[in-house]
N, C-alpha and C positions, 0 to 999 in steps of 0.2 A: 504494500500500500504506500505509494509515494506521497510524501508530504501530508501526513494525517492531521486533520483539524477536528474539532469537536463536531462540526457540521458533517464532515465526511464520515466520521465514526457513527454519528447518529443515523445517517442514511443507511449505512451498511450494517450497523449494529455489531461491528467487529473492529478490533484494533490489534496491531501486532504487539507481541510481547516486548519486542525491542522498544517500541514507542512508550509502553508503560514503564519499562525499566529506566529509560532515558528521560522520563517525565516530560514528553513532548506535547501531551494533550492534557488539559485540565478537565478531568471527567466530572467535576462538580456540576458543570453545565450540561452534562449528558442527560437527555430527557426520558430515557427508558429504564425499566427495572432490570432487564437482562442484557448481558454483553458477552460476546465471544472474544476471547483473547487467542490470537493465532500465533503459534510458534513454529517457525520454519528453521530446521537445522538438521545437519547430518550426524550420524554416529551417536544418537541418544542425547545429544545436547538439547534437543527440542523439549525433552521432559524437564530438564533443569531450568530451561528458559521459561516454559509455561508455568511451572510451579513457583519460580522466583517472582514472576509477574503476579500470580495469584496471592502469594504471601504479601507482596507490596500492597496490592489492592485490599487485602483483608484489614490493613491498618487504616484504610480510608472509607470503610463502610460497605465493603463488598464481601460476599462469601462464595466459595467455590461450590458449584452444584455438581459438576461432573467434568471428567477429562476424557476426551475421545480422540482416537486416531482417524485421520482421513488421508487419502492419497497413498495408500500402502505404508503408512506409518511415518512418512517423511514430514508430515504436518500434524500437529496436535492442536486441538481446540480445548481451551479451558473455558467452560461456560460459567459465568459469574452472575450472581443475583445481588442487587442492592438490598441491604438490610433495612 
């Protein structure tokens, strides 16, 4: 997702784990209750990246609902819900 903004995240309801970890988008303005955090990485790093983003978001009012693989395991989705 190139140049993520709160508007683009709200439209797609998804944000990259990298954007979360780099704090590129202020999700306080995100208008929905659920959010998909997308982690792309090779060699199992996607699990670390997805869970690190979920941990970060847990301190800002979000909770992890589920973690699922897509695309043959190269991409992970951490589905988050705002508390």
